[in-house]
DOLUMTOR-540595 format. One record per residue (C-alpha): residue in one letter; z, y, x. Coordinates in nm, 4 decimals. Layout:
! residues N
+------+----------+----------+----------+
! code !       zz !       yy !       xx !
+------+----------+----------+----------+
!    A !        Z !        Y !        X !
...
+------+----------+----------+----------+
! end
This chain:
! residues 349
+------+----------+----------+----------+
! code !       zz !       yy !       xx !
+------+----------+----------+----------+
!    M !   1.4158 !   7.8177 !  -3.1010 !
!    H !   1.4689 !   7.6735 !  -2.7557 !
!    A !   1.7981 !   7.4964 !  -2.7028 !
!    I !   1.8192 !   7.6584 !  -2.3567 !
!    Q !   1.6109 !   7.9388 !  -2.2122 !
!    T !   1.6466 !   8.1467 !  -1.8966 !
!    E !   1.4322 !   8.4247 !  -1.7501 !
!    N !   1.4608 !   8.5117 !  -1.3811 !
!    L !   1.8197 !   8.3857 !  -1.3770 !
!    T !   1.9822 !   8.4956 !  -1.0509 !
!    K !   2.3299 !   8.4617 !  -0.9017 !
!    I !   2.4433 !   8.6283 !  -0.5791 !
!    F !   2.7904 !   8.5686 !  -0.4362 !
!    T !   2.9677 !   8.8118 !  -0.2041 !
!    V !   3.1453 !   8.6096 !   0.0636 !
!    N !   3.4136 !   8.7352 !   0.3044 !
!    Q !   3.3626 !   8.6512 !   0.6715 !
!    K !   3.6417 !   8.6211 !   0.9279 !
!    D !   3.6373 !   8.5681 !   1.3025 !
!    P !   3.8727 !   8.2990 !   1.4353 !
!    G !   4.2209 !   8.3717 !   1.5689 !
!    L !   4.4736 !   8.6551 !   1.5242 !
!    R !   4.2244 !   8.9218 !   1.6249 !
!    G !   3.9854 !   8.8016 !   1.3547 !
!    A !   4.2634 !   8.8023 !   1.0938 !
!    V !   4.3632 !   9.1608 !   1.1764 !
!    K !   4.0009 !   9.2752 !   1.1741 !
!    A !   3.9405 !   9.1084 !   0.8376 !
!    L !   4.2478 !   9.2852 !   0.6976 !
!    F !   4.1444 !   9.6382 !   0.7965 !
!    R !   3.7672 !   9.6113 !   0.8324 !
!    P !   3.6563 !   9.3181 !   0.6204 !
!    S !   3.3080 !   9.1839 !   0.6789 !
!    R !   3.1117 !   9.0561 !   0.3838 !
!    K !   2.7745 !   8.8976 !   0.3280 !
!    Q !   2.5740 !   8.8167 !   0.0201 !
!    V !   2.4664 !   8.4605 !  -0.0526 !
!    L !   2.1793 !   8.3938 !  -0.2923 !
!    A !   2.2801 !   8.0844 !  -0.4895 !
!    V !   2.0250 !   8.0896 !  -0.7725 !
!    D !   1.6960 !   8.2732 !  -0.7267 !
!    R !   1.5033 !   8.3885 !  -1.0364 !
!    V !   1.5086 !   8.0564 !  -1.2202 !
!    S !   1.3114 !   8.0511 !  -1.5448 !
!    L !   1.3297 !   7.7418 !  -1.7617 !
!    S !   1.3270 !   7.6293 !  -2.1221 !
!    V !   1.4625 !   7.3119 !  -2.2793 !
!    E !   1.3735 !   7.1981 !  -2.6289 !
!    P !   1.6281 !   7.0548 !  -2.8759 !
!    G !   1.6828 !   6.6824 !  -2.8215 !
!    E !   1.5448 !   6.6690 !  -2.4655 !
!    I !   1.7201 !   6.4907 !  -2.1799 !
!    V !   1.6263 !   6.6826 !  -1.8658 !
!    G !   1.7160 !   6.5921 !  -1.5096 !
!    Y !   1.8148 !   6.8865 !  -1.2880 !
!    I !   1.8203 !   6.7709 !  -0.9276 !
!    G !   1.8471 !   6.9063 !  -0.5759 !
!    V !   2.0321 !   6.8608 !  -0.2500 !
!    N !   2.3882 !   6.9860 !  -0.1988 !
!    G !   2.3947 !   7.3644 !  -0.2069 !
!    A !   2.0596 !   7.3923 !  -0.3862 !
!    G !   2.2147 !   7.5802 !  -0.6815 !
!    K !   2.2522 !   7.3076 !  -0.9457 !
!    S !   2.6195 !   7.3527 !  -1.0294 !
!    T !   2.5935 !   7.7325 !  -1.0172 !
!    T !   2.3141 !   7.7161 !  -1.2742 !
!    I !   2.5220 !   7.4903 !  -1.4990 !
!    K !   2.8190 !   7.7268 !  -1.4727 !
!    M !   2.6028 !   8.0180 !  -1.5875 !
!    L !   2.4626 !   7.8119 !  -1.8758 !
!    T !   2.8145 !   7.7208 !  -1.9877 !
!    G !   2.9474 !   8.0766 !  -1.9566 !
!    V !   3.1833 !   8.0085 !  -1.6670 !
!    L !   2.9863 !   8.2456 !  -1.4402 !
!    M !   2.8081 !   8.5682 !  -1.5261 !
!    P !   2.4551 !   8.6043 !  -1.3858 !
!    T !   2.3878 !   8.8769 !  -1.1313 !
!    S !   2.0564 !   8.9451 !  -1.3048 !
!    G !   1.8154 !   8.7847 !  -1.5465 !
!    S !   1.8835 !   8.6479 !  -1.8927 !
!    V !   2.0150 !   8.3216 !  -2.0304 !
!    R !   2.0340 !   8.1934 !  -2.3875 !
!    V !   2.1931 !   7.8712 !  -2.5102 !
!    L !   2.1245 !   7.8078 !  -2.8787 !
!    G !   2.0297 !   8.1742 !  -2.9030 !
!    R !   2.3561 !   8.3048 !  -2.7557 !
!    D !   2.4562 !   8.4688 !  -2.4295 !
!    P !   2.6987 !   8.2067 !  -2.2897 !
!    H !   2.9140 !   8.4556 !  -2.0965 !
!    R !   2.9411 !   8.7313 !  -2.3554 !
!    Q !   2.9805 !   8.4899 !  -2.6490 !
!    R !   3.1965 !   8.2307 !  -2.4757 !
!    V !   3.4000 !   8.1169 !  -2.7772 !
!    A !   3.0987 !   8.0658 !  -3.0029 !
!    N !   2.9105 !   7.9006 !  -2.7162 !
!    A !   3.1990 !   7.6656 !  -2.6371 !
!    R !   3.2011 !   7.5330 !  -2.9929 !
!    E !   2.8400 !   7.4183 !  -2.9590 !
!    I !   2.8400 !   7.2677 !  -2.6095 !
!    G !   3.0060 !   6.9790 !  -2.4284 !
!    V !   3.0579 !   6.9637 !  -2.0533 !
!    V !   3.1421 !   6.6833 !  -1.8119 !
!    F !   3.2039 !   6.7730 !  -1.4485 !
!    G !   3.2176 !   6.4525 !  -1.2469 !
!    Q !   3.4824 !   6.5839 !  -1.0082 !
!    R !   3.6946 !   6.7811 !  -1.2571 !
!    T !   3.8797 !   6.6785 !  -1.5703 !
!    Q !   3.9327 !   6.8438 !  -1.9075 !
!    L !   4.1979 !   6.5901 !  -2.0067 !
!    W !   4.5728 !   6.6353 !  -1.9646 !
!    W !   4.6824 !   6.4379 !  -1.6600 !
!    D !   5.0210 !   6.3168 !  -1.7887 !
!    L !   4.9260 !   6.2570 !  -2.1510 !
!    A !   4.7877 !   5.9391 !  -2.3014 !
!    L !   4.4168 !   5.9586 !  -2.3821 !
!    I !   4.4755 !   5.9611 !  -2.7583 !
!    E !   4.7061 !   6.2625 !  -2.7236 !
!    S !   4.4435 !   6.4530 !  -2.5249 !
!    L !   4.1781 !   6.3706 !  -2.7838 !
!    N !   4.4120 !   6.4771 !  -3.0668 !
!    L !   4.4663 !   6.8115 !  -2.8945 !
!    I !   4.0931 !   6.8643 !  -2.8474 !
!    A !   4.0322 !   6.7766 !  -3.2129 !
!    G !   4.2889 !   7.0397 !  -3.3096 !
!    I !   4.1342 !   7.3038 !  -3.0809 !
!    Y !   3.7912 !   7.2508 !  -3.2379 !
!    D !   3.9347 !   7.2157 !  -3.5889 !
!    I !   3.7602 !   6.8832 !  -3.6524 !
!    P !   3.8215 !   6.7512 !  -4.0074 !
!    P !   4.0658 !   6.4554 !  -3.9893 !
!    K !   3.8297 !   6.2099 !  -4.1603 !
!    R !   3.5396 !   6.2963 !  -3.9321 !
!    Y !   3.7642 !   6.2816 !  -3.6274 !
!    R !   3.8762 !   5.9274 !  -3.7167 !
!    E !   3.5129 !   5.8199 !  -3.7604 !
!    L !   3.4107 !   5.9638 !  -3.4225 !
!    L !   3.7166 !   5.8225 !  -3.2487 !
!    E !   3.6374 !   5.4765 !  -3.3803 !
!    R !   3.2749 !   5.5032 !  -3.2724 !
!    F !   3.3505 !   5.6277 !  -2.9222 !
!    S !   3.6301 !   5.3752 !  -2.8781 !
!    E !   3.3865 !   5.0953 !  -2.9531 !
!    M !   3.0835 !   5.2217 !  -2.7598 !
!    L !   3.2775 !   5.3356 !  -2.4525 !
!    E !   3.5339 !   5.0521 !  -2.4697 !
!    L !   3.8310 !   5.2863 !  -2.4981 !
!    K !   4.0500 !   5.0971 !  -2.7461 !
!    E !   4.2674 !   4.9494 !  -2.4719 !
!    L !   4.2938 !   5.2890 !  -2.3001 !
!    L !   4.3986 !   5.5158 !  -2.5874 !
!    K !   4.7685 !   5.4840 !  -2.5037 !
!    T !   4.7177 !   5.5004 !  -2.1264 !
!    P !   4.7984 !   5.8254 !  -1.9387 !
!    I !   4.4959 !   5.9739 !  -1.7632 !
!    R !   4.6719 !   5.9551 !  -1.4262 !
!    N !   4.6881 !   5.5752 !  -1.4531 !
!    M !   4.3172 !   5.5235 !  -1.5195 !
!    S !   4.0503 !   5.4132 !  -1.2759 !
!    L !   3.7586 !   5.6451 !  -1.1999 !
!    G !   3.5287 !   5.4612 !  -1.4396 !
!    Q !   3.7873 !   5.4699 !  -1.7187 !
!    K !   3.8389 !   5.8438 !  -1.6671 !
!    M !   3.4680 !   5.9126 !  -1.6850 !
!    R !   3.4279 !   5.7202 !  -2.0101 !
!    S !   3.7244 !   5.9163 !  -2.1475 !
!    E !   3.5679 !   6.2446 !  -2.0304 !
!    L !   3.2498 !   6.1641 !  -2.2224 !
!    A !   3.4481 !   6.1029 !  -2.5403 !
!    A !   3.6351 !   6.4318 !  -2.4920 !
!    A !   3.3103 !   6.6239 !  -2.4341 !
!    L !   3.1422 !   6.4838 !  -2.7468 !
!    I !   3.4300 !   6.4527 !  -2.9934 !
!    H !   3.3429 !   6.7921 !  -3.1525 !
!    E !   2.9732 !   6.6924 !  -3.1859 !
!    P !   2.8153 !   6.9574 !  -2.9614 !
!    K !   2.4443 !   7.0318 !  -2.9850 !
!    V !   2.4063 !   7.0654 !  -2.6068 !
!    L !   2.5693 !   6.8436 !  -2.3430 !
!    F !   2.5917 !   6.9377 !  -1.9746 !
!    L !   2.6550 !   6.6486 !  -1.7382 !
!    D !   2.7283 !   6.7425 !  -1.3773 !
!    E !   2.7413 !   6.4274 !  -1.1594 !
!    P !   2.8748 !   6.2059 !  -1.4431 !
!    T !   2.8370 !   5.8760 !  -1.2523 !
!    I !   2.9563 !   5.9838 !  -0.9074 !
!    G !   3.1523 !   5.7082 !  -0.7356 !
!    L !   3.1135 !   5.4572 !  -1.0193 !
!    D !   3.0120 !   5.0942 !  -0.9860 !
!    L !   2.6814 !   4.9669 !  -1.1267 !
!    I !   2.8278 !   4.8136 !  -1.4431 !
!    V !   3.0101 !   5.1333 !  -1.5457 !
!    K !   2.7043 !   5.3433 !  -1.4609 !
!    E !   2.4834 !   5.1335 !  -1.6854 !
!    R !   2.7369 !   5.1520 !  -1.9699 !
!    I !   2.7504 !   5.5315 !  -1.9461 !
!    R !   2.3719 !   5.5621 !  -1.9265 !
!    Q !   2.3332 !   5.3453 !  -2.2356 !
!    F !   2.5888 !   5.5521 !  -2.4261 !
!    I !   2.4160 !   5.8815 !  -2.3362 !
!    R !   2.0766 !   5.7404 !  -2.4359 !
!    E !   2.2000 !   5.6098 !  -2.7718 !
!    H !   2.3943 !   5.9266 !  -2.8519 !
!    N !   2.0873 !   6.1386 !  -2.7803 !
!    Q !   1.8685 !   5.9202 !  -3.0009 !
!    Q !   2.1154 !   5.9148 !  -3.2891 !
!    Y !   2.2297 !   6.2776 !  -3.2903 !
!    G !   1.9457 !   6.4606 !  -3.1154 !
!    T !   2.1848 !   6.6104 !  -2.8620 !
!    T !   2.0158 !   6.8124 !  -2.5872 !
!    V !   2.1261 !   6.6894 !  -2.2427 !
!    I !   2.1050 !   6.8589 !  -1.9032 !
!    L !   2.1845 !   6.6086 !  -1.6296 !
!    T !   2.2520 !   6.7015 !  -1.2680 !
!    T !   2.3001 !   6.4101 !  -1.0333 !
!    H !   2.2403 !   6.2725 !  -0.6860 !
!    D !   2.1980 !   5.9256 !  -0.8340 !
!    L !   1.8260 !   5.9087 !  -0.9007 !
!    G !   1.8842 !   5.5928 !  -1.1024 !
!    D !   2.0369 !   5.8183 !  -1.3702 !
!    I !   1.7167 !   6.0232 !  -1.3781 !
!    E !   1.4894 !   5.7184 !  -1.3947 !
!    E !   1.6929 !   5.5593 !  -1.6738 !
!    L !   1.7442 !   5.8659 !  -1.8936 !
!    C !   1.4905 !   6.1427 !  -1.8291 !
!    Q !   1.1218 !   6.1912 !  -1.8998 !
!    R !   1.1260 !   6.5412 !  -1.7538 !
!    V !   1.2735 !   6.6601 !  -1.4266 !
!    M !   1.3418 !   6.9999 !  -1.2699 !
!    I !   1.3869 !   7.0191 !  -0.8932 !
!    I !   1.5691 !   7.3134 !  -0.7349 !
!    D !   1.5767 !   7.3987 !  -0.3654 !
!    K !   1.7471 !   7.6951 !  -0.1948 !
!    G !   1.8216 !   7.8441 !  -0.5340 !
!    G !   1.4617 !   7.8397 !  -0.6591 !
!    M !   1.2727 !   7.6064 !  -0.8898 !
!    I !   1.0120 !   7.4066 !  -0.6999 !
!    Y !   0.9089 !   7.1640 !  -0.9748 !
!    D !   0.9433 !   7.1492 !  -1.3531 !
!    G !   0.7439 !   6.8845 !  -1.5314 !
!    P !   0.7167 !   6.5212 !  -1.6404 !
!    L !   0.8764 !   6.2550 !  -1.4257 !
!    A !   0.5553 !   6.0545 !  -1.4672 !
!    T !   0.3525 !   6.3328 !  -1.3027 !
!    I !   0.5460 !   6.3343 !  -0.9773 !
!    R !   0.5333 !   5.9551 !  -0.9754 !
!    Q !   0.1541 !   5.9676 !  -1.0024 !
!    R !   0.1116 !   6.2440 !  -0.7445 !
!    F !   0.3665 !   6.1387 !  -0.4846 !
!    G !   0.3963 !   5.7684 !  -0.5605 !
!    R !   0.0471 !   5.6611 !  -0.4627 !
!    E !   0.1598 !   5.4155 !  -0.1953 !
!    R !   0.2489 !   5.0591 !  -0.2911 !
!    T !   0.3888 !   4.7840 !  -0.0705 !
!    L !   0.2748 !   4.4201 !  -0.0604 !
!    T !   0.4986 !   4.1742 !   0.1238 !
!    F !   0.3347 !   3.8445 !   0.2215 !
!    E !   0.5158 !   3.5266 !   0.3231 !
!    V !   0.2905 !   3.3526 !   0.5777 !
!    H !   0.2816 !   2.9774 !   0.6448 !
!    P !   0.4937 !   2.8689 !   0.9468 !
!    R !   0.1839 !   2.7469 !   1.1325 !
!    H !   0.0820 !   3.1108 !   1.1775 !
!    L !   0.4031 !   3.2121 !   1.3518 !
!    G !   0.2531 !   3.1817 !   1.6980 !
!    D !  -0.0378 !   3.4147 !   1.6344 !
!    L !   0.1144 !   3.6372 !   1.3642 !
!    R !   0.1133 !   3.9465 !   1.5866 !
!    Q !  -0.2434 !   3.8766 !   1.6910 !
!    H !  -0.3488 !   3.8395 !   1.3290 !
!    A !  -0.1747 !   4.1653 !   1.2357 !
!    E !  -0.3482 !   4.3580 !   1.5132 !
!    R !  -0.7016 !   4.2426 !   1.4323 !
!    M !  -0.6684 !   4.2002 !   1.0584 !
!    Q !  -0.9453 !   4.3486 !   0.8439 !
!    L !  -0.8063 !   4.5301 !   0.5393 !
!    P !  -0.9640 !   4.7481 !   0.2677 !
!    Q !  -0.9743 !   5.1256 !   0.3109 !
!    G !  -0.6327 !   5.2834 !   0.2509 !
!    A !  -0.4372 !   4.9718 !   0.3533 !
!    R !  -0.2446 !   4.9158 !   0.6757 !
!    V !  -0.0006 !   4.6649 !   0.8211 !
!    E !   0.3422 !   4.8285 !   0.8251 !
!    A !   0.5425 !   4.5508 !   0.9886 !
!    Q !   0.5326 !   4.1873 !   1.0868 !
!    N !   0.8005 !   3.9410 !   1.1877 !
!    G !   0.8631 !   3.5702 !   1.2112 !
!    G !   1.1503 !   3.3416 !   1.1185 !
!    S !   1.2405 !   2.9744 !   1.1001 !
!    S !   1.0795 !   2.9365 !   0.7597 !
!    G !   0.7636 !   3.1333 !   0.8291 !
!    G !   0.6277 !   3.4798 !   0.8968 !
!    R !   0.6189 !   3.7992 !   0.6988 !
!    L !   0.3595 !   4.0740 !   0.6774 !
!    V !   0.4302 !   4.4072 !   0.5078 !
!    V !   0.1166 !   4.5931 !   0.4005 !
!    R !   0.1142 !   4.9444 !   0.2526 !
!    F !  -0.1860 !   5.0704 !   0.0582 !
!    D !  -0.2981 !   5.3792 !  -0.1335 !
!    R !  -0.3569 !   5.2766 !  -0.4953 !
!    T !  -0.6205 !   5.5515 !  -0.5378 !
!    L !  -0.8363 !   5.3939 !  -0.2641 !
!    T !  -0.7837 !   5.0231 !  -0.3223 !
!    S !  -0.5941 !   4.7805 !  -0.5448 !
!    A !  -0.3266 !   4.5187 !  -0.4897 !
!    S !  -0.5698 !   4.2426 !  -0.5791 !
!    Q !  -0.8243 !   4.3614 !  -0.3220 !
!    V !  -0.5603 !   4.3796 !  -0.0475 !
!    A !  -0.4226 !   4.0369 !  -0.1385 !
!    A !  -0.7694 !   3.8762 !  -0.1511 !
!    S !  -0.8634 !   4.0259 !   0.1846 !
!    L !  -0.5479 !   3.9053 !   0.3572 !
!    M !  -0.5550 !   3.5586 !   0.2008 !
!    G !  -0.8972 !   3.5078 !   0.3523 !
!    Q !  -0.7521 !   3.5585 !   0.6994 !
!    V !  -0.4097 !   3.3887 !   0.6967 !
!    E !  -0.2459 !   3.1223 !   0.4827 !
!    V !  -0.0140 !   3.2981 !   0.2374 !
!    V !   0.2744 !   3.1068 !   0.0791 !
!    D !   0.3938 !   3.3850 !  -0.1503 !
!    F !   0.3706 !   3.7620 !  -0.1947 !
!    S !   0.5388 !   4.0406 !  -0.3900 !
!    L !   0.4443 !   4.3953 !  -0.4931 !
!    S !   0.6896 !   4.6875 !  -0.4703 !
!    E !   0.6534 !   5.0200 !  -0.6529 !
!    P !   0.7758 !   5.3438 !  -0.4870 !
!    D !   1.1223 !   5.4521 !  -0.6001 !
!    L !   1.2171 !   5.8031 !  -0.7069 !
!    A !   1.4319 !   5.8559 !  -0.3981 !
!    S !   1.1328 !   5.8235 !  -0.1662 !
!    I !   0.9286 !   6.0576 !  -0.3870 !
!    V !   1.1968 !   6.3265 !  -0.3817 !
!    R !   1.2178 !   6.2956 !  -0.0032 !
!    Q !   0.8441 !   6.3654 !   0.0109 !
!    I !   0.8845 !   6.6743 !  -0.2073 !
!    Y !   1.1655 !   6.8111 !   0.0077 !
!    G !   0.9552 !   6.7315 !   0.3120 !
!    G !   0.6991 !   6.9894 !   0.1976 !
!    A !   0.4595 !   6.7899 !  -0.0215 !
!    L !   0.4579 !   7.0635 !  -0.2863 !
!    E !   0.3747 !   7.3255 !  -0.0233 !
!    N !   0.0650 !   7.1209 !   0.0598 !
!    G !  -0.0678 !   7.1737 !  -0.2909 !
!    N !   0.0428 !   6.8489 !  -0.4512 !
!    G !   0.2650 !   7.0015 !  -0.7174 !
!    K !   0.0185 !   7.2114 !  -0.9136 !
!    E !   0.0908 !   7.0472 !  -1.2442 !
!    G !   0.4563 !   7.1405 !  -1.2308 !
!    K !   0.5828 !   7.4885 !  -1.3095 !
!    V !   0.6447 !   7.6084 !  -0.9584 !
+------+----------+----------+----------+
! end
């Protein structure tokens, strides 16, 4: 059985429209104007037990609306959705017992209570056996560094402390599926890495299925082997992260530090330089310690060693470095229409 499965999942919102001013207010009162907004458009997906899947898209693409339908908060306009074999909206209580949810900009903890009191209440709601609850509390306190925070009211915590507490609250009843909606938003690098490590270890130890929506592509690179990309409510890619890296990450960058004696004719060298097919000079500049040449090349047409050997035969190179394309640049290519040009055939589009 799939952990999560949807077929043609669709959500349409009816939105009231109002003209500005008193006239618009009166008109809206007696003759309201409404329009329909398609938020999620026939999304079909399946997630296997134990997977960590990245679900990404720009603001307004439909990510959070999808998550809300999967958790039972919203009812689909059409299509079907199953989480652990259940309809999340019609079987909300049973579904809630098996899932955990973290919304990066909302809290499930009680603002004025100490963390331990909130966790005690959640343990009571889910009827967690006292012995098991103590074991989980000890584990989460150690892994998420919560021991010093257990007696601290939520309102007095920093953003990073709140997010670590939210993760403990979402997992204290040992859900089989975990939904993470922007879990690292606004956090510093150290806290982000701690949270990523915790999610990775928890998934490996308990086999928890994780759906991760985020704008931080570092989260995706660190945690996910599979990614789904949504745009304007529709799925435009569903497949391995490695596949989109191979298809859209063909360009590499070599940066060469050139000996200071070449500063005077660096531009001339760049203009008449002979490079292998698929390589081009992207930029050149000079400084007090020497010059710099940035060369981009297509790895399917040539190699880094060929580009480096060619350039070293023309100028004196002091040092050089190779840069791989990051996920952010790849996603920008996809949103720029790369899939429409036929480059996304291996994904489920």
